[in-house]
TORNU-837710 format. One record per residue (C-alpha): residue number from 1; residue in three letters; chain; y, x, z. Coordinates in pm, 1 decimal, padded with zeros to 6 digits. Layout:
NUM; ALA; A; Y; X; Z
...
***
This chain:
1; MET; A; 00000.0; 00000.0; 00000.0
2; LYS; A; 00240.6; 00283.3; 00086.9
3; GLU; A; 00187.2; 00442.9; -00254.2
4; ILE; A; 00254.0; 00114.2; -00435.4
5; GLU; A; 00560.0; 00051.5; -00216.9
6; PHE; A; 00711.3; 00386.6; -00310.9
7; GLN; A; 00627.6; 00332.0; -00679.6
8; TYR; A; 00798.5; -00007.2; -00654.6
9; LEU; A; 01112.2; 00151.1; -00507.6
10; LEU; A; 01111.0; 00425.2; -00769.2
11; PHE; A; 01064.0; 00177.3; -01055.0
12; SER; A; 01347.9; -00038.6; -00918.6
13; LYS; A; 01574.3; 00264.5; -00886.4
14; ILE; A; 01506.9; 00394.9; -01237.5
15; ASN; A; 01532.2; 00053.5; -01402.0
16; GLN; A; 01807.7; -00103.5; -01191.4
17; ASP; A; 02047.1; -00141.2; -01485.3
18; GLU; A; 01781.3; -00308.2; -01700.8
19; ILE; A; 01683.6; -00543.4; -01415.9
20; MET; A; 02047.5; -00642.2; -01361.2
21; ASN; A; 02106.3; -00694.7; -01734.5
22; CYS; A; 01805.9; -00923.7; -01747.0
23; ALA; A; 01925.4; -01107.6; -01433.8
24; ALA; A; 02268.4; -01159.9; -01593.2
25; ILE; A; 02108.1; -01319.0; -01900.4
26; LEU; A; 01885.9; -01545.3; -01688.2
27; ILE; A; 02181.4; -01657.4; -01476.5
28; GLU; A; 02392.6; -01731.6; -01783.1
29; LYS; A; 02116.1; -01937.0; -01948.0
30; ASN; A; 02020.0; -02133.8; -01634.4
31; ARG; A; 02158.8; -02487.3; -01668.9
32; HIS; A; 02108.0; -02563.3; -01299.8
33; ILE; A; 02371.6; -02310.6; -01195.9
34; GLU; A; 02733.6; -02427.4; -01197.7
35; THR; A; 02967.9; -02208.4; -01401.7
36; ASN; A; 03181.7; -02128.1; -01097.8
37; GLN; A; 02871.4; -02011.3; -00906.6
38; LYS; A; 02734.1; -01772.3; -01167.8
39; GLN; A; 02948.5; -01473.2; -01077.4
40; GLY; A; 02873.6; -01515.4; -00707.0
41; LEU; A; 02500.7; -01536.4; -00775.7
42; TYR; A; 02514.1; -01223.7; -00992.1
43; GLN; A; 02691.7; -01034.5; -00712.3
44; PHE; A; 02430.1; -01161.3; -00468.5
45; VAL; A; 02144.5; -01035.8; -00689.3
46; THR; A; 02330.3; -00705.1; -00724.7
47; ALA; A; 02353.4; -00674.0; -00346.6
48; PHE; A; 01978.1; -00722.8; -00315.4
49; THR; A; 01886.8; -00468.6; -00583.4
50; ASP; A; 02131.4; -00222.6; -00425.7
51; PHE; A; 01956.0; -00273.4; -00093.2
52; VAL; A; 01610.3; -00221.0; -00246.1
53; THR; A; 01709.6; 00096.8; -00428.9
54; SER; A; 01879.0; 00232.8; -00114.7
55; GLN; A; 01542.4; 00219.4; 00063.2
56; ILE; A; 01396.4; 00496.3; -00151.1
57; LYS; A; 01532.4; 00750.9; 00097.7
58; TYR; A; 01283.8; 00609.2; 00351.2
59; THR; A; 01002.2; 00596.3; 00088.9
60; LYS; A; 00942.2; 00238.7; 00206.4
61; ILE; A; 01133.2; -00079.1; 00284.7
62; GLU; A; 01238.3; -00083.3; 00648.8
63; GLU; A; 01146.0; -00427.3; 00783.6
64; MET; A; 01433.5; -00440.0; 01031.5
65; GLN; A; 01687.1; -00347.3; 00764.2
66; LEU; A; 01549.9; -00617.8; 00534.8
67; ASN; A; 01583.4; -00869.3; 00818.5
68; HIS; A; 01942.2; -00761.5; 00879.6
69; TRP; A; 02021.1; -00785.7; 00507.4
70; VAL; A; 01895.0; -01145.5; 00500.2
71; GLN; A; 02098.1; -01220.2; 00813.0
72; MET; A; 02419.8; -01085.5; 00659.9
73; PHE; A; 02376.6; -01261.6; 00324.9
74; SER; A; 02224.1; -01587.0; 00452.1
75; ASN; A; 02542.1; -01785.9; 00386.4
76; ASP; A; 02550.7; -01663.5; 00025.8
77; MET; A; 02186.7; -01759.8; -00014.4
78; SER; A; 02239.5; -02114.9; 00110.4
79; VAL; A; 02535.0; -02167.3; -00124.0
80; SER; A; 02356.2; -02044.3; -00435.4
81; ASP; A; 02024.2; -02218.8; -00358.7
82; PRO; A; 01768.4; -01965.4; -00231.5
83; TYR; A; 01501.7; -02075.4; -00476.6
84; ILE; A; 01717.7; -02006.4; -00782.3
85; PHE; A; 01806.5; -01666.9; -00634.7
86; LEU; A; 01439.0; -01582.4; -00578.7
87; GLU; A; 01344.1; -01708.3; -00924.8
88; ILE; A; 01607.9; -01487.4; -01089.5
89; LEU; A; 01486.3; -01184.6; -00892.7
90; HIS; A; 01123.6; -01252.7; -00979.4
91; GLU; A; 01172.5; -01315.6; -01351.1
92; SER; A; 01413.6; -01026.2; -01411.1
93; PHE; A; 01181.8; -00776.7; -01239.5
94; LYS; A; 00875.8; -00913.8; -01419.4
95; SER; A; 01048.4; -00903.3; -01758.9
96; VAL; A; 01146.9; -00536.2; -01724.6
97; LEU; A; 00804.2; -00450.2; -01583.9
98; VAL; A; 00629.5; -00598.1; -01889.0
99; GLU; A; 00876.0; -00437.9; -02128.3
100; GLN; A; 00817.6; -00092.8; -01975.5
101; LYS; A; 00439.2; -00140.6; -02010.3
102; GLN; A; 00362.9; -00001.4; -01665.7
103; SER; A; -00004.0; 00076.8; -01608.0
104; ASN; A; 00006.7; -00072.7; -01256.2
105; GLN; A; 00198.9; -00386.7; -01348.3
106; GLU; A; -00018.8; -00619.0; -01144.2
107; ALA; A; 00013.6; -00416.5; -00823.4
108; LEU; A; 00391.9; -00375.3; -00860.1
109; LEU; A; 00443.1; -00743.2; -00936.0
110; GLY; A; 00223.0; -00834.1; -00639.8
111; PHE; A; 00434.4; -00619.5; -00409.2
112; HIS; A; 00752.3; -00772.8; -00553.7
113; LYS; A; 00621.3; -01124.7; -00479.7
114; GLU; A; 00529.2; -01019.8; -00126.8
115; LEU; A; 00879.6; -00881.2; -00072.5
116; LEU; A; 01043.9; -01203.3; -00192.4
117; HIS; A; 00812.3; -01399.7; 00036.2
118; LYS; A; 00937.2; -01190.9; 00330.5
119; VAL; A; 01296.1; -01264.2; 00229.5
120; THR; A; 01215.8; -01636.7; 00232.1
121; THR; A; 01044.0; -01613.3; 00571.2
122; TYR; A; 01330.0; -01418.9; 00729.7
123; TYR; A; 01579.7; -01665.0; 00582.6
124; ILE; A; 01398.7; -01969.2; 00721.9
125; ASP; A; 01354.8; -01805.9; 01063.8
126; TRP; A; 01724.7; -01719.7; 01076.9
127; VAL; A; 01867.8; -02046.6; 00943.9
128; GLU; A; 01647.2; -02323.7; 01077.4
129; HIS; A; 01733.9; -02409.5; 01436.3
130; PRO; A; 01763.3; -02792.6; 01433.6
131; LEU; A; 01761.0; -02820.6; 01813.9
132; GLU; A; 02044.2; -02572.4; 01845.8
133; ILE; A; 02250.1; -02749.2; 01580.8
134; THR; A; 02231.0; -03083.7; 01761.6
135; GLU; A; 02256.0; -02958.0; 02120.5
136; ARG; A; 02463.1; -02638.8; 02110.7
137; LYS; A; 02697.3; -02676.8; 01816.4
138; PRO; A; 02946.1; -02893.6; 02011.7
139; LYS; A; 02955.5; -02627.3; 02285.9
140; TYR; A; 03017.7; -02346.9; 02035.2
141; LEU; A; 03296.6; -02547.2; 01869.4
142; GLN; A; 03458.7; -02606.7; 02209.5
143; GLN; A; 03448.4; -02232.6; 02273.8
144; LEU; A; 03615.7; -02170.0; 01938.3
145; GLU; A; 03884.5; -02426.7; 02020.3
146; LYS; A; 03952.2; -02256.0; 02355.1
147; PHE; A; 03988.9; -01923.7; 02178.2
148; SER; A; 04235.0; -02075.4; 01929.3
149; GLU; A; 04444.0; -02204.1; 02221.2
150; VAL; A; 04452.5; -01852.1; 02364.4
151; LEU; A; 04589.5; -01717.4; 02035.2
152; ILE; A; 04856.6; -01988.4; 02021.0
153; GLN; A; 04977.7; -01894.5; 02369.2
154; ARG; A; 04992.0; -01519.7; 02301.8
155; ASN; A; 05256.4; -01319.5; 02120.0
156; GLY; A; 05190.5; -00987.1; 01950.5
157; THR; A; 04955.7; -00691.1; 01961.0
158; GLU; A; 05058.6; -00612.4; 02318.5
159; ASP; A; 04852.8; -00916.3; 02422.8
160; LEU; A; 04531.5; -00786.5; 02263.2
161; PRO; A; 04385.4; -00660.5; 02595.8
162; TYR; A; 04421.5; -01012.3; 02738.2
163; ILE; A; 04271.0; -01168.5; 02424.5
164; VAL; A; 03971.7; -00932.1; 02433.5
165; ALA; A; 03910.1; -01017.7; 02799.9
166; ARG; A; 03924.4; -01390.1; 02718.8
167; VAL; A; 03667.9; -01345.3; 02439.4
168; GLU; A; 03425.2; -01210.3; 02700.8
169; GLU; A; 03492.7; -01504.0; 02932.5
170; ILE; A; 03489.4; -01784.6; 02674.8
171; PHE; A; 03181.7; -01674.3; 02479.8
172; GLY; A; 02978.9; -01542.5; 02772.9
173; PHE; A; 02958.5; -01170.4; 02700.4
174; LYS; A; 02980.2; -00896.7; 02961.1
175; ARG; A; 03162.1; -00656.2; 02731.0
176; CYS; A; 03395.1; -00689.9; 02433.3
177; VAL; A; 03555.8; -00389.9; 02262.5
178; PHE; A; 03827.9; -00393.2; 01997.9
179; VAL; A; 03783.3; -00119.6; 01738.3
180; SER; A; 04073.8; -00067.8; 01497.8
181; TYR; A; 04053.9; 00040.4; 01134.8
182; ASN; A; 04281.1; 00288.5; 00958.8
183; PRO; A; 04267.1; 00206.8; 00584.5
184; TRP; A; 04441.3; 00527.1; 00477.4
185; LEU; A; 04209.3; 00765.4; 00656.3
186; LYS; A; 03911.7; 00524.6; 00640.5
187; GLU; A; 03853.0; 00583.0; 01010.0
188; PHE; A; 03764.0; 00360.7; 01303.3
189; SER; A; 03884.1; 00411.6; 01659.2
190; GLY; A; 03809.6; 00233.1; 01986.4
191; VAL; A; 04128.6; 00085.2; 02129.3
192; ILE; A; 04072.0; -00189.4; 02386.4
193; GLY; A; 03798.0; -00265.9; 02636.2
194; GLU; A; 03684.2; -00182.3; 02987.0
195; GLU; A; 03613.3; 00184.8; 03058.6
196; LEU; A; 03894.4; 00293.4; 02826.5
197; ALA; A; 03798.9; 00660.1; 02849.6
198; LYS; A; 03466.3; 00576.7; 02683.5
199; VAL; A; 03619.7; 00328.8; 02440.3
200; HIS; A; 03865.7; 00590.3; 02313.8
201; LEU; A; 03574.0; 00819.8; 02232.5
202; LEU; A; 03462.9; 00567.7; 01968.4
203; ARG; A; 03617.3; 00743.6; 01672.7
204; GLY; A; 03506.9; 00864.5; 01332.3
205; LYS; A; 03486.7; 00815.5; 00958.7
206; ILE; A; 03355.1; 00484.9; 00827.0
207; GLU; A; 03071.5; 00656.3; 00640.7
208; SER; A; 02940.2; 00802.7; 00968.1
209; GLU; A; 02874.1; 00453.4; 01109.7
210; PRO; A; 02728.9; 00217.8; 00845.1
211; VAL; A; 02788.1; -00092.7; 01060.8
212; PHE; A; 03162.7; -00034.1; 01037.0
213; ALA; A; 03144.6; -00023.5; 00657.8
214; LEU; A; 03038.0; -00389.0; 00660.5
215; LYS; A; 03281.1; -00674.4; 00625.6
216; ARG; A; 03022.5; -00919.4; 00749.2
217; PRO; A; 02914.6; -01011.3; 01101.9
218; LEU; A; 02594.6; -00844.2; 01216.1
219; PHE; A; 02361.8; -00893.8; 01511.8
220; LEU; A; 02140.8; -00601.1; 01606.3
221; LYS; A; 01855.5; -00673.1; 01843.3
222; LYS; A; 01823.8; -00295.3; 01875.0
223; PRO; A; 02117.4; -00070.0; 01777.1
224; ASP; A; 01904.7; 00229.8; 01677.7
225; PRO; A; 01923.2; 00364.8; 01403.1
226; TYR; A; 02240.9; 00181.7; 01294.4
227; VAL; A; 02454.0; 00309.5; 01582.7
228; GLN; A; 02472.9; 00677.8; 01669.8
229; GLN; A; 02255.2; 00779.2; 01963.2
230; VAL; A; 02550.7; 00924.7; 02153.9
231; ALA; A; 02724.7; 00583.3; 02151.4
232; ILE; A; 02403.4; 00403.6; 02251.6
233; GLU; A; 02362.8; 00630.7; 02553.2
234; MET; A; 02730.4; 00634.8; 02650.1
235; PHE; A; 02754.7; 00253.6; 02659.5
236; GLU; A; 02387.9; 00195.4; 02751.8
237; LEU; A; 02360.3; -00034.4; 02451.7
238; SER; A; 02071.8; -00268.3; 02389.0
239; SER; A; 02146.8; -00569.7; 02167.0
240; ILE; A; 02495.5; -00580.8; 02012.0
241; ILE; A; 02706.9; -00794.3; 01776.9
242; PHE; A; 02966.0; -00660.3; 01530.8
243; ILE; A; 03237.3; -00900.3; 01413.2
244; PRO; A; 03484.7; -00784.6; 01144.3
245; ILE; A; 03849.1; -00885.1; 01194.5
246; THR; A; 03984.2; -00976.3; 00852.2
247; HIS; A; 04253.9; -01183.0; 00684.9
248; GLU; A; 04300.2; -01229.6; 00311.1
249; HIS; A; 04059.3; -00943.7; 00231.4
250; GLU; A; 04242.7; -00704.9; 00465.9
251; LEU; A; 04032.1; -00542.0; 00737.4
252; TYR; A; 04202.4; -00484.9; 01073.1
253; GLY; A; 03903.5; -00374.5; 01276.7
254; TRP; A; 03603.3; -00513.8; 01463.2
255; LEU; A; 03502.1; -00678.4; 01786.5
256; THR; A; 03178.5; -00554.6; 01940.8
257; LEU; A; 03005.0; -00784.7; 02187.2
258; ASP; A; 02716.5; -00706.2; 02418.6
259; GLN; A; 02568.0; -00773.6; 02763.1
260; ARG; A; 02602.7; -00421.7; 02907.4
261; GLY; A; 02254.9; -00295.9; 02832.5
262; GLU; A; 02071.0; -00627.1; 02861.2
263; PRO; A; 01887.6; -00736.1; 02543.2
264; PHE; A; 01978.7; -01079.6; 02409.4
265; ASP; A; 01923.3; -01305.6; 02109.0
266; CYS; A; 02173.6; -01453.1; 01865.9
267; THR; A; 02126.6; -01734.0; 01614.5
268; LYS; A; 02292.1; -01788.6; 01278.6
269; LEU; A; 02502.5; -02074.2; 01416.6
270; GLN; A; 02634.4; -01859.1; 01700.6
271; LEU; A; 02709.0; -01569.1; 01465.3
272; ASP; A; 02891.3; -01804.6; 01225.8
273; ILE; A; 03113.8; -01920.9; 01513.5
274; LEU; A; 03186.1; -01561.5; 01615.1
275; GLU; A; 03272.4; -01482.0; 01253.1
276; LYS; A; 03543.9; -01748.7; 01277.8
277; VAL; A; 03671.5; -01570.1; 01589.6
278; GLY; A; 03717.6; -01257.4; 01377.7
279; ASP; A; 03889.7; -01457.8; 01103.0
280; ARG; A; 04132.7; -01622.6; 01345.4
281; LEU; A; 04209.1; -01296.9; 01520.2
282; GLY; A; 04277.6; -01148.6; 01176.2
283; MET; A; 04526.1; -01430.4; 01105.5
284; TYR; A; 04688.3; -01364.3; 01443.9
285; LEU; A; 04728.2; -00991.5; 01374.7
286; ALA; A; 04861.9; -01052.5; 01024.0
287; ARG; A; 05115.8; -01304.9; 01150.5
288; LYS; A; 05236.4; -01091.5; 01437.6
289; GLN; A; 05254.7; -00773.2; 01234.1
290; MET; A; 05453.6; -00949.2; 00966.1
291; GLY; A; 05707.4; -01047.3; 01227.9
292; LYS; A; 05743.9; -00687.1; 01342.3
293; ARG; A; 05723.4; -00515.5; 01008.9
294; TYR; A; 06096.8; -00466.8; 00967.9
295; LYS; A; 06171.5; -00412.7; 01335.7
296; TYR; A; 06150.8; -00068.5; 01483.9
297; PRO; A; 06142.6; -00133.7; 01859.8
298; LEU; A; 06083.7; 00236.0; 01928.2
299; ASP; A; 06423.5; 00316.6; 01777.8
300; LEU; A; 06286.3; 00560.4; 01521.9
301; THR; A; 06541.9; 00756.3; 01323.9
302; GLU; A; 06554.9; 00745.9; 00945.5
303; LYS; A; 06398.6; 01092.6; 00922.9
304; GLU; A; 06123.1; 01001.1; 01171.0
305; LEU; A; 06040.4; 00690.7; 00968.0
306; ALA; A; 06027.3; 00898.2; 00650.4
307; VAL; A; 05789.9; 01148.5; 00811.6
308; LEU; A; 05579.5; 00861.0; 00945.6
309; HIS; A; 05537.1; 00704.1; 00602.0
310; LEU; A; 05457.2; 01039.3; 00442.4
311; LEU; A; 05198.9; 01102.3; 00714.4
312; THR; A; 05023.3; 00777.9; 00623.7
313; GLU; A; 05004.6; 00899.0; 00264.2
314; GLY; A; 04825.5; 01214.0; 00377.6
315; TYR; A; 05096.1; 01470.2; 00300.4
316; SER; A; 05081.8; 01812.1; 00467.2
317; ASN; A; 05373.8; 01954.9; 00666.9
318; LYS; A; 05450.1; 02191.9; 00380.7
319; LYS; A; 05462.9; 01913.4; 00120.5
320; MET; A; 05676.0; 01691.8; 00345.7
321; ALA; A; 05918.2; 01979.9; 00397.8
322; GLU; A; 05951.6; 02023.0; 00020.3
323; LEU; A; 06006.0; 01652.1; -00042.9
324; MET; A; 06260.9; 01611.2; 00237.6
325; PHE; A; 06436.0; 01945.6; 00185.4
326; LEU; A; 06356.2; 02053.0; 00540.5
327; SER; A; 06179.9; 02347.4; 00697.1
328; GLU; A; 05817.9; 02312.3; 00807.6
329; PHE; A; 05934.4; 02374.9; 01165.7
330; THR; A; 06170.0; 02075.8; 01147.1
331; VAL; A; 05892.9; 01854.6; 01009.2
332; ARG; A; 05668.4; 01968.9; 01292.9
333; ASP; A; 05941.0; 01874.3; 01542.6
334; TYR; A; 05963.9; 01524.1; 01392.7
335; ILE; A; 05586.2; 01487.2; 01422.6
336; GLN; A; 05605.9; 01595.7; 01788.6
337; LYS; A; 05872.6; 01329.7; 01850.6
338; LEU; A; 05654.6; 01066.4; 01683.1
339; MET; A; 05362.1; 01165.7; 01904.9
340; ILE; A; 05579.3; 01117.1; 02214.3
341; LYS; A; 05726.3; 00783.5; 02102.6
342; LEU; A; 05391.9; 00643.5; 01986.2
343; ARG; A; 05198.7; 00796.5; 02276.8
344; ALA; A; 04965.7; 00967.2; 02033.3
345; LYS; A; 04774.9; 01291.5; 02076.6
346; ASN; A; 04754.4; 01393.3; 01711.6
347; ARG; A; 04846.9; 01297.4; 01354.5
348; THR; A; 04553.8; 01057.7; 01322.2
349; GLN; A; 04657.4; 00865.2; 01632.2
350; ILE; A; 05018.1; 00849.7; 01508.9
351; ILE; A; 04899.8; 00671.3; 01193.6
352; ALA; A; 04664.4; 00439.3; 01383.5
353; MET; A; 04931.8; 00339.6; 01636.1
354; ALA; A; 05196.1; 00287.7; 01365.7
355; PHE; A; 04957.7; 00064.2; 01171.9
356; ARG; A; 04870.8; -00144.8; 01477.9
357; MET; A; 05239.4; -00185.9; 01569.6
358; GLY; A; 05338.0; -00294.5; 01220.4
359; LEU; A; 05559.8; 00009.2; 01158.4
360; VAL; A; 05388.0; 00081.5; 00826.9
361; ASP; A; 05213.9; -00139.7; 00570.5
***
């Protein structure tokens, strides 16, 4: 089975373009798919083939990663009709397999069918909770309404610590951490939460933590191997939820929710509600930042603002000095002043703080 699984991954990797071309034709010809749904379905199929081909580095399909993929894309699957999605995947793979005249066609097709069956099983297990829908949905909606009231009563990013604490209380989690995103440097950094010294150590490039590259909510029953071991040990993590904070395709950061080392379960309905928390917090941040965008409460000088904006563009001290007709020493002095005014320890923190305060776009 392992040999066939690897051959399946290799075949999918080599023939991904042909499989996607075939899928595009099948989607276009299918009369049961609305015109406005075709592009979304194609992107959905693309996401699945990308996932499959990414598994070649493990030489097999990691069951937990497949489960998490289904979890993240379950809403897309329900919109596009899961059976049409599975049919497109099956027929496109089979068509390319026959065309390539593979000697082990039957075994590869059998594995492909088995994989699609697992996708269906994971989808049903994740989506179907009729008892929860009837009994718990009203409670979850009440929690969401309470959270919305909190946002209405607050005013600005300075209230984020209070908002984060209320998320813990309203939704029944023992820990909530706000992690900000710097779009220029493509970095994440822990900002708000209990045990601030630990929270501030959450810092790095997006590519170093795959969960932060997602713009979809994700529940991890076990954080390993998706979260770095040092973070798991530092926070004594067991189960954890990641909720992106977005508004109009702009990513502001994430909320992480957990029970301080205690494992827990999460259903699709609960995760959908928490996704709305991220959406509403994103609207809150966008609204408040817009109000502050042309105010400079820190009384920054014109030169300091110029240096700040050039910093966000990634310019070196030498280049800034050339552009502003200053010496490098003077530019360095302006950066030191920005660090003091923004309470930052380095250039990266200057940019992160300026972004959060609405000083730069």
